[in-house]
C-alpha positions in Angstrom: 6.0 -54.5 46.3 8.5 -52.0 47.9 9.6 -55.0 49.0 10.3 -56.6 45.6 11.3 -53.6 44.2 14.2 -53.2 46.3 15.2 -57.0 46.2 15.1 -56.2 42.3 17.5 -53.2 42.7 19.7 -55.1 45.2 20.1 -58.2 42.4 20.7 -55.1 39.5 23.3 -53.5 42.4 25.0 -57.3 42.3 25.0 -58.2 39.0 26.4 -54.7 37.9 29.3 -55.4 40.4 29.7 -59.1 39.3 28.6 -59.7 35.6 30.3 -63.6 36.1 27.7 -64.1 38.9 25.2 -64.3 36.4 24.1 -68.4 35.8 21.9 -70.4 34.4 19.5 -70.9 37.3 19.3 -66.8 37.5 19.0 -66.7 34.2 16.1 -69.2 34.0 14.6 -68.1 37.0 14.5 -64.3 35.5 12.8 -65.8 32.2 10.4 -67.5 34.2 9.5 -64.4 36.0 8.9 -62.6 32.9 7.6 -65.2 31.0 4.6 -65.7 34.0 4.0 -61.7 34.8 3.8 -61.6 30.2 0.8 -64.4 30.8 -1.2 -62.6 33.9 -0.9 -59.7 31.8 -2.3 -61.5 28.5 -5.3 -62.9 30.5 -6.3 -59.3 32.4 -5.7 -58.0 29.0 -8.4 -60.7 27.9 -10.8 -60.1 30.6 -10.3 -56.3 30.0 -11.4 -57.0 26.1 -14.1 -58.6 27.4 -15.4 -56.4 29.2 -15.4 -53.3 27.0 -17.2 -55.6 23.9 -20.2 -55.9 26.3 -20.4 -52.3 26.4 -19.8 -52.1 23.0 -22.6 -54.0 22.5 -24.7 -52.2 25.0 -24.3 -48.4 24.1 -23.5 -49.9 20.5 -20.4 -47.7 20.3 -16.4 -48.6 20.4 -14.7 -47.7 23.4 -12.1 -45.7 21.3 -15.2 -43.2 20.5 -16.4 -43.6 23.8 -13.4 -42.3 25.8 -13.1 -39.6 23.5 -16.4 -38.2 24.6 -16.4 -39.3 28.0 -12.5 -37.3 28.6 -14.5 -34.5 27.4 -17.2 -34.7 29.8 -19.9 -35.1 27.1 -20.8 -38.7 28.6 -22.4 -37.2 31.7 -21.3 -39.5 35.2 -23.1 -42.7 34.6 -21.4 -45.4 36.8 -21.6 -48.1 33.6 -19.5 -45.4 32.3 -17.3 -44.3 35.0 -16.8 -48.6 34.7 -16.1 -48.4 30.5 -13.7 -45.6 31.3 -11.8 -47.5 33.7 -11.7 -50.2 32.0 -10.3 -48.4 28.7 -7.5 -47.3 31.4 -6.9 -50.3 32.7 -6.5 -51.9 29.4 -4.5 -49.3 28.4 -1.8 -50.0 31.1 -1.7 -53.8 30.7 -0.8 -53.6 27.3 1.6 -50.7 28.4 3.3 -53.3 30.7 2.9 -55.7 28.3 5.1 -53.7 25.8 7.6 -53.2 28.3 8.1 -56.6 29.8 8.3 -58.5 26.1 10.9 -55.6 24.9 12.6 -56.3 28.0 12.3 -59.9 27.3 13.6 -59.5 23.6 16.5 -57.8 24.3 
């Protein structure tokens, strides 16, 4: 990850110094990378949503209500609840990442 981030920063510096360096190949490659990552996150979001629906069916509670109660310490430390809370957090993170990538790809 660190190596990839360093490469992106190097590319950013290069492009900021030489805006004429942007050509169709580079632009297309970046678009494909963004599209790939958006697709990967959408697949992850679908898997996490399915998992949340299973917990909701088992416990008869929606995930927002559960997570609010869990954060207040009202749900206990049942292993299912820890996994459910983690899944809620992972979904929230995936949604934030998607918003960022979609926003960046629009601009």
